C-alpha positions as CSV (number, residue, x, y, z in Angstrom):
1,M,-3.3,15.7,24.3
2,N,-1.4,13.8,21.6
3,L,-1.7,10.5,23.6
4,F,-5.4,11.1,24.0
5,K,-5.8,11.4,20.2
6,Q,-3.8,8.3,19.6
7,L,-5.9,6.3,22.1
8,L,-9.1,7.6,20.4
9,R,-7.9,6.4,17.0
10,V,-7.1,3.0,18.4
11,L,-10.6,2.7,19.9
12,T,-12.1,3.8,16.6
13,M,-10.2,1.2,14.7
14,T,-11.2,-1.5,17.2
15,R,-14.9,-0.7,16.6
16,R,-14.4,-0.8,12.8
17,V,-12.9,-4.4,12.9
18,G,-15.6,-5.9,15.1
19,G,-15.1,-4.4,18.5
20,W,-13.9,-6.0,21.7
21,K,-15.8,-9.2,21.1
22,A,-13.8,-9.8,18.0
23,A,-10.5,-8.9,19.7
24,T,-11.2,-11.3,22.6
25,S,-12.1,-14.1,20.2
26,L,-8.9,-13.5,18.3
27,I,-6.8,-13.7,21.5
28,Q,-8.6,-16.9,22.6
29,N,-8.0,-18.6,19.3
30,L,-4.4,-17.4,18.9
31,P,-2.7,-20.7,19.9
32,K,-4.8,-22.5,17.3
33,Q,-4.2,-19.9,14.7
34,L,-0.4,-20.1,15.3
35,Q,-0.6,-23.9,15.0
36,L,-2.6,-23.4,11.7
37,F,0.2,-21.2,10.3
38,R,2.9,-23.7,11.4
39,R,1.0,-26.6,9.7
40,L,0.5,-24.6,6.5
41,L,4.1,-23.5,6.3
42,S,5.2,-27.2,6.4
43,D,2.6,-28.3,3.8
44,P,4.1,-28.8,0.3
45,R,0.8,-28.0,-1.3
46,V,1.0,-24.3,-0.2
47,P,2.7,-22.1,-2.8
48,V,6.3,-21.0,-2.0
49,V,5.5,-17.3,-2.7
50,G,3.1,-17.1,0.3
51,K,5.6,-18.8,2.6
52,V,8.4,-16.5,1.6
53,V,6.2,-13.4,2.2
54,L,5.1,-14.7,5.6
55,V,8.6,-15.6,6.8
56,G,9.9,-12.3,5.5
57,A,7.3,-10.4,7.5
58,V,8.3,-12.4,10.7
59,L,12.0,-11.7,10.1
60,F,11.2,-8.0,9.6
61,A,9.2,-8.0,12.9
62,V,12.1,-9.4,14.9
63,S,14.8,-7.3,13.1
64,P,16.0,-4.0,14.4
65,L,14.8,-2.3,11.2
66,N,11.7,-0.1,11.9
67,L,9.9,2.8,10.4
68,P,10.7,6.0,12.3
69,Q,9.0,6.2,15.7
70,Y,8.1,9.9,15.2
71,I,5.4,9.0,12.6
72,P,2.2,9.0,14.6
73,I,0.5,5.6,15.0
74,I,2.3,4.1,12.0
75,G,5.7,4.2,13.7
76,Q,4.5,2.1,16.6
77,L,2.3,-0.3,14.5
78,D,4.5,-1.0,11.5
79,D,5.4,-4.5,12.6
80,I,1.8,-5.4,13.4
81,G,0.5,-4.0,10.2
82,I,3.1,-5.8,8.0
83,A,2.5,-9.0,9.9
84,L,-1.3,-8.7,9.3
85,L,-0.9,-7.9,5.6
86,A,1.6,-10.8,5.1
87,G,-0.7,-13.2,7.0
88,N,-3.7,-12.2,4.9
89,F,-1.7,-12.6,1.7
90,F,-0.4,-16.0,2.8
91,L,-3.9,-17.3,3.6
92,K,-5.2,-16.1,0.2
93,Q,-2.4,-18.1,-1.5
94,V,-3.4,-21.3,0.2
95,P,-5.8,-23.5,-1.8
96,A,-9.3,-23.5,-0.2
97,E,-9.4,-27.3,0.4
98,V,-5.9,-27.3,2.0
99,L,-6.9,-24.4,4.3
100,A,-10.2,-26.2,5.2
101,E,-8.3,-29.4,6.0
102,H,-5.8,-27.7,8.3
103,R,-8.5,-25.6,10.0
104,Y,-10.4,-28.7,10.8
105,A,-7.2,-30.4,12.1
106,V,-6.4,-27.7,14.6
107,G,-10.0,-27.3,15.7
108,L,-10.9,-24.0,14.2
109,G,-13.7,-25.3,11.9
110,E,-15.4,-22.6,10.0
111,S,-14.9,-19.9,12.6
112,F,-11.6,-18.6,11.1
113,E,-12.2,-16.2,8.2
114,T,-9.6,-15.5,5.5
115,A,-11.1,-12.3,4.1
């Protein structure tokens, strides 16, 4: 029964963030988005604070440190949640014209939203 409740919560969250269409779009654009982050990390016009937060989140994700697994949902999704928060913070730190320049360069155009 516990697994069923967790699955139901995941499905509910998926509907809140745009449904399966948004999820498949995210997966299809993942290589371009990773290239965007790589380009932004190497750009000197991007503030260092955003870079440090993003790199710290990646290091946390690959480190053995984790929130306890007995916390429902959060225990399993802590790395994903921290990575999403750090990625969002990083993109908000990037000046709009720099972000637009790199989005165009990797082929994302206006389809990638930062909010």
